[in-house]
C-alpha positions in Angstrom: 0.1 0.1 0.4 1.4 4.0 -1.0 2.1 6.2 2.0 -0.9 7.9 1.1 -2.7 5.1 1.7 -1.3 4.3 4.6 -2.2 7.2 6.1 -6.2 6.6 4.5 -6.2 3.6 6.2 -4.6 4.6 9.5 -7.7 7.5 9.5 -9.9 4.1 8.7 -8.9 2.3 11.4 -9.3 5.2 13.7 -13.0 6.2 12.8 -13.6 2.7 12.9 -12.5 1.9 16.5 -14.1 5.4 17.2 -17.1 3.7 16.8 -17.0 -0.1 18.2 -14.6 -1.2 20.9 -14.1 -4.1 18.3 -15.0 -5.7 14.9 -18.1 -7.3 14.9 -18.7 -11.0 14.4 -21.1 -12.3 12.3 -24.3 -12.4 14.2 -28.3 -12.0 13.3 -28.8 -8.4 14.3 -30.7 -6.9 17.0 -31.8 -4.0 18.2 -29.0 -2.0 20.4 -31.4 -2.1 23.9 -30.9 -5.7 24.1 -34.9 -6.0 23.8 -36.7 -6.4 20.4 -37.7 -3.8 18.6 -41.4 -3.1 17.6 -41.8 -3.5 14.2 -43.6 -1.1 11.6 -44.9 -3.5 9.1 -47.3 -6.7 10.7 -46.2 -10.2 10.0 -48.0 -10.6 7.1 -46.6 -7.7 5.3 -42.7 -8.8 5.8 -43.8 -11.9 4.6 -45.6 -10.7 1.5 -42.2 -9.3 0.3 -39.6 -11.6 1.6 -42.3 -14.3 -0.9 -42.1 -11.3 -3.3 -37.9 -11.9 -3.2 -36.2 -13.7 -6.7 -34.2 -17.2 -5.6 -30.8 -16.8 -6.4 -29.1 -18.0 -9.4 -29.3 -22.0 -10.0 -26.3 -24.0 -9.4 -24.1 -24.5 -12.9 -25.8 -21.4 -14.8 -24.4 -18.6 -16.5 -25.6 -16.5 -14.2 -24.3 -18.3 -11.2 -21.3 -18.6 -12.9 -21.2 -14.9 -13.4 -21.1 -13.9 -9.8 -18.6 -16.6 -8.8 -16.1 -15.1 -11.3 -16.8 -11.6 -10.0 -16.8 -12.2 -6.5 -13.4 -13.8 -7.6 -12.3 -10.5 -8.8 -13.4 -8.9 -5.7 -10.4 -10.6 -3.7 -7.7 -7.9 -5.5 -9.0 -5.4 -3.4 -8.6 -7.6 0.4 -6.3 -5.6 3.1 -6.8 -2.4 0.6 -8.6 0.9 1.8 -12.1 -0.3 0.7 -11.9 -3.4 2.7 -11.2 -1.3 5.9 -14.0 0.7 5.0 -16.2 -2.8 4.4 -15.2 -3.5 7.8 -16.3 -0.8 9.3 -19.7 -1.1 7.0 -20.5 -4.5 8.9 -21.5 -2.5 12.3 -25.2 -1.9 11.4 -26.3 -2.2 15.2 -27.9 1.6 14.7 -26.3 3.5 17.9 -22.8 2.7 15.5 -24.2 3.1 12.0 -25.5 5.9 12.1 -21.9 7.2 11.8 -21.9 5.4 8.2 -23.7 8.9 7.4 -21.7 11.4 8.5 -19.6 12.3 5.9 -22.8 12.0 3.3 -24.2 14.5 6.2 -21.5 17.3 6.3 -21.6 16.7 10.3 -21.7 14.1 12.8 -24.6 12.4 14.6 -24.1 10.8 18.1 -26.4 8.3 19.5 -26.1 10.0 23.4 -27.6 12.8 21.3 -30.1 11.2 18.9 -32.0 8.6 20.7 -35.3 9.3 18.7 -33.5 8.4 15.4 -31.6 5.7 16.8 -35.2 4.0 18.1 -36.6 4.8 14.7 -33.5 2.8 12.9 -34.0 -0.3 15.6 -37.6 -0.2 14.0 -36.3 -0.4 10.6 -33.2 -2.7 11.7 -35.7 -4.6 12.9 -38.9 -5.0 9.8 -35.3 -5.4 7.5 -34.1 -7.6 8.7 -36.5 -10.1 9.9 -38.2 -9.6 6.5 -34.9 -10.7 5.0 -34.5 -13.7 7.2 -37.8 -15.2 5.9 -36.6 -15.1 2.5 -33.0 -16.9 2.9 -34.9 -19.2 4.7 -36.7 -20.4 1.0 -33.1 -21.2 -0.3 -30.5 -21.7 1.1 -27.4 -20.4 -0.8 -23.9 -20.9 0.0 -21.9 -17.9 1.0 -18.4 -17.4 -1.0 -16.8 -17.7 1.9 -18.7 -21.4 2.6 -17.5 -22.6 -0.5 -14.1 -21.4 0.2 -13.2 -22.1 3.7 -9.9 -20.5 3.8 -11.1 -17.3 1.6 -11.0 -14.4 4.6 -13.7 -12.0 5.4 -13.5 -8.4 6.0 -15.0 -9.0 9.6 -15.1 -12.0 12.7 -17.0 -15.0 10.7 -17.6 -18.4 12.7 -17.8 -21.6 10.8 -21.9 -21.2 11.0 -22.1 -17.9 10.1 -19.5 -18.9 7.4 -22.6 -21.4 6.3 -25.3 -19.8 6.9 -27.5 -18.8 3.9 -26.2 -16.4 1.5 -29.7 -14.9 -0.4 -30.8 -12.4 0.0 -27.8 -9.8 1.5 -29.5 -9.3 5.1 -26.6 -6.5 5.6 -27.3 -5.5 2.2 -31.3 -5.4 2.9 -30.8 -3.6 5.8 -28.4 -0.4 4.3 -30.8 0.1 1.7 -33.5 0.5 4.3 -31.1 2.8 6.6 -29.8 4.8 3.5 -33.8 5.1 2.2 -35.0 6.4 5.7 -32.2 8.8 5.8 -33.4 10.0 2.6 -36.9 10.4 3.6 -35.4 12.4 6.9 -33.1 14.3 4.9 -34.5 14.7 1.6 -32.6 17.8 0.3 -30.1 15.1 0.5 -31.2 12.2 -0.7 -29.3 10.4 -3.1 -26.1 11.2 -1.4 -27.9 9.4 1.6 -28.7 7.4 -0.5 -25.2 6.2 -2.3 -24.6 5.4 1.6 -27.0 2.5 1.8 -25.7 1.5 -1.0 -22.1 1.6 -0.3 -23.1 -1.2 2.6 -24.4 -3.3 0.5 -21.5 -2.9 -1.9 -19.5 -3.7 1.0 -21.2 -7.3 1.5 -19.3 -8.2 -2.1 -15.7 -7.2 -0.5 -16.5 -8.5 2.2 -16.5 -12.2 0.6 -20.1 -12.8 2.3 -21.9 -12.6 -0.6 -22.2 -12.4 -4.3 -23.7 -9.5 -6.5 -26.9 -10.7 -7.3 -27.4 -11.1 -3.4 -26.6 -8.0 -2.3 -28.8 -6.6 -5.2 -31.8 -8.7 -4.1 -31.1 -8.0 -0.9 -30.7 -3.5 -1.7 -34.0 -4.3 -3.6 -35.8 -5.3 -0.7 -34.5 -3.2 1.6 -35.8 -0.1 -0.5 -39.3 -2.5 -0.3 -39.4 -2.6 3.2 -38.4 1.0 3.5 -42.0 2.1 1.5 -44.1 0.2 3.4 -42.6 1.1 6.6 -42.6 5.1 5.1 -46.8 4.5 4.4 -47.2 4.2 7.9 -48.3 6.5 10.6 -46.0 4.9 13.3 -43.0 5.9 11.0 -44.3 9.9 10.9 -44.8 10.0 14.1 -40.9 8.8 14.9 -39.7 10.9 12.1 -40.8 14.4 13.2 -38.8 13.9 16.5 -36.0 12.2 14.0 -36.0 15.4 12.0 -35.8 17.5 15.3 -32.5 16.0 16.6 -30.8 15.7 13.0 -31.6 19.7 12.8 -29.8 19.5 16.1 -26.9 18.0 15.1 -26.1 20.3 12.2 -26.4 23.2 14.4 -23.9 21.9 16.4 -21.5 21.5 13.4 -19.3 18.5 14.7 -17.5 16.3 11.6 -16.0 13.4 11.7 -12.2 13.0 11.6 -12.1 9.8 8.8 -14.4 11.6 6.5 -10.7 11.5 4.0 -10.1 8.5 4.7 -14.0 6.8 3.8 -13.4 9.3 0.3 -10.4 7.7 -0.4 -11.5 4.3 0.2 -14.7 5.1 -2.4 -12.5 6.5 -5.4 -10.9 2.3 -5.0 -12.6 1.1 -8.5 -13.6 -2.6 -7.8 -12.2 -4.2 -10.3 
């Protein structure tokens, strides 16, 4: 890595350490409060959304082979700045995932000052993750790191996590839903906030936890889940309170030291 890359990597690591004490192992996502987050969507709505997810490519098909080829090309990003950003993106617990949106917003959000925003994201996380898990239960597609047990992941991945289903990507579902939620809360910056959700999804391919079609299906599901959430009266109430916290954070004007490193990482083109 070039010296500039080393500096960017160091900044990314510092940014990650400021958000969490360590890289979180792959595990079912849960609310940060320790108690189940109340859902925005009823169970039958989540089931219907999951049922609409297309199946993964058939084993041995042209689409499956294209997925494998694309995933193999991404090995070139291992231990680069983009790999470090993917490691950071693996953290999706709402209180810590706020930091993924700091650079796009242009100011820093903190969980301590944004409890209603965190609570809103807890509910989005619940619905997005639960819906993705329902979709995964319909077909078991092995992850890239399961097909090749020696392939490194950019986060701690237990044997059970490596063996868990790959399609659709749950983290891509959550990332896309988060991006859409922020875009709804700050509509004047919708494009860049949705892009953050997309890059969280892309990071799952960089991490070798999912194939491209898994991530594409997850993003589509995440957007569909959020569209359903946005139509609920409960979201409208929560969004009004969250917007007040976002406005207060904008007024405080704190910024993230990791933004320069993030821009450097995102400038790396996927192979």
